C-alpha positions in Angstrom: -0.1 -0.1 0.1 1.0 2.9 -0.9 1.2 6.3 1.0 -0.6 9.5 0.4 -0.4 13.4 1.2 -3.2 15.8 2.1 -2.2 18.9 0.1 -3.3 21.2 2.4 -3.1 24.5 0.8 -6.0 22.7 -1.4 -8.2 21.4 0.6 -10.5 21.5 3.3 -12.4 19.7 6.3 -15.9 22.3 6.9 -19.4 22.0 8.4 -22.7 23.4 8.4 -25.5 23.7 11.4 -28.6 25.6 11.3 -29.3 28.6 13.5 -31.3 30.2 15.1 -33.9 27.4 12.7 -33.9 30.2 9.3 -29.8 30.2 8.4 -26.8 28.4 8.6 -23.3 28.9 10.1 -20.2 27.3 8.4 -17.7 27.0 9.6 -13.4 24.7 9.4 -10.7 23.1 11.0 -8.2 25.2 9.8 -5.5 22.5 11.7 -5.7 18.3 10.4 -4.1 15.6 10.0 -4.8 12.5 7.5 -3.4 9.1 6.9 -4.2 7.7 3.4 -2.9 4.4 2.2 -3.7 2.7 -0.8 -2.7 0.7 -3.5 -5.1 2.9 -6.0 -6.7 6.5 -5.5 -8.7 5.4 -9.1 -10.1 2.9 -6.3 -10.8 4.3 -3.1 -12.0 1.0 -2.3 -8.2 0.2 -1.6 -7.9 2.4 0.8 -7.7 3.0 4.8 -7.9 6.4 5.5 -8.1 8.5 9.2 -8.2 12.0 10.1 -7.5 13.8 13.0 -9.1 17.5 13.2 -7.8 20.0 15.6 -10.5 21.2 17.8 -8.4 24.3 19.0 -8.6 25.7 15.1 -12.7 26.0 14.6 -13.2 28.9 13.0 -16.9 29.6 12.3 -15.1 33.5 11.9 -16.1 35.1 15.3 -14.1 34.3 17.6 -16.8 34.2 20.7 -18.5 31.8 19.0 -15.6 29.6 18.2 -14.3 30.3 21.9 -17.9 28.6 23.1 -17.1 26.0 20.7 -13.8 24.8 21.9 -15.7 25.3 25.7 -17.1 22.8 28.0 -20.5 23.9 27.1 -19.3 21.8 22.8 -16.3 20.6 21.7 -14.0 21.2 25.4 -10.8 21.1 23.4 -8.9 20.6 26.8 -10.2 17.4 27.4 -10.9 16.2 24.0 -8.6 17.9 21.6 -9.4 16.0 19.0 -12.1 14.4 16.7 -10.8 12.1 15.1 -12.8 9.3 12.5 -10.9 6.1 10.6 -12.2 4.1 7.7 -13.5 0.9 8.5 -14.8 -0.4 4.9 -14.9 1.3 1.7 -17.3 1.1 -0.7 -18.2 1.9 -4.6 -21.1 3.8 -5.4 -20.8 3.9 -9.4 -18.2 6.6 -9.6 -18.7 7.8 -6.2 -17.9 6.0 -2.7 -19.0 5.0 0.9 -16.4 5.1 3.6 -18.0 4.5 6.5 -15.4 4.5 9.7 -15.6 5.6 12.9 -16.4 8.9 14.1 -15.2 10.1 18.5 -16.1 13.0 19.5 -14.9 13.6 22.9 -15.2 10.2 23.9 -18.1 8.9 22.0 -18.0 6.9 19.1 -20.3 6.2 16.4 -20.5 5.4 12.9 -20.9 7.6 10.2 -21.0 6.6 6.0 -19.2 9.9 3.9 -20.8 10.1 0.2 -18.0 10.0 -1.6 -17.1 11.6 -5.1 -14.0 11.4 -6.9 -13.2 14.4 -8.3 -10.2 13.3 -10.8 -6.3 12.6 -11.7 -4.5 14.9 -13.0 -0.7 15.8 -13.2 -0.1 19.4 -11.8 2.4 21.3 -13.6 5.9 19.1 -11.7 5.0 16.3 -12.7 3.1 14.8 -9.4 0.2 12.7 -9.7 -2.4 14.5 -7.5 -6.0 13.1 -7.4 -9.1 15.1 -5.9 -12.8 14.0 -3.7 -15.6 15.7 -2.1 -17.0 13.7 0.9 -20.0 14.5 2.9 -21.9 13.4 5.9 -25.0 13.8 8.2 -24.8 13.3 12.1 -26.6 14.5 15.1 -24.5 16.2 17.7 -26.8 15.4 20.5 -25.7 11.8 19.8 -22.3 12.7 20.2 -22.7 14.2 23.4 -23.2 18.3 22.3 -26.5 19.3 23.1 -26.2 23.1 24.1 -28.7 24.8 23.0 -31.2 27.6 24.0 -34.4 28.0 22.8 -35.9 31.1 20.7 -38.9 33.3 22.4 -40.7 33.0 19.2 -40.4 28.8 19.3 -37.4 26.5 18.3 -33.6 26.2 18.9 -30.6 29.0 18.8 -28.9 25.0 17.1 -29.7 23.0 15.1 -29.1 19.2 15.7 -28.0 18.1 12.2 -24.4 18.7 11.3 -23.0 18.4 7.9 -19.7 17.6 7.8 -17.6 18.8 4.9 -14.5 17.5 3.3 -12.2 18.6 0.0 -9.6 16.1 0.0 -6.5 16.7 -2.6 -4.1 14.2 -2.2 -0.7 13.2 -3.3 2.1 10.7 -3.2 4.3 11.1 0.0 7.7 11.6 -1.0 
């Protein structure tokens, strides 16, 4: 199995959640590590994939909100500094894939399946092979112990339960 490096300048790990039941808050984890091993990335079913998202790098473009998310009401970054994902199975669905794995947030681990779209393969200007993928999954944050919320005067709640996790990857062979 060959090792692959995630090109972080051409990749992102993001999320979105309903805010006040009317709009969405989007954010990123600006720091993360990834381990990708595969016999052939043109056939992702041969891969083993692991990610660690650095909770302290959460970025929603609001310092107060980011600090709240890092605190004990949400991720408790001091006690649980990373969100971890490790693939357990990968199946092909036409040109796309289903990547299932164990997602750990705080001290809760649950299986999650990402729908993965293969973006293709090319060579960059320096002759290095490049593969692209986009992945998305939806989780219920409350199942991972992220239960803080506030009731709204008009009914409903401040933060939605469902979180969309969106990962865009560009990978190159490890040097």
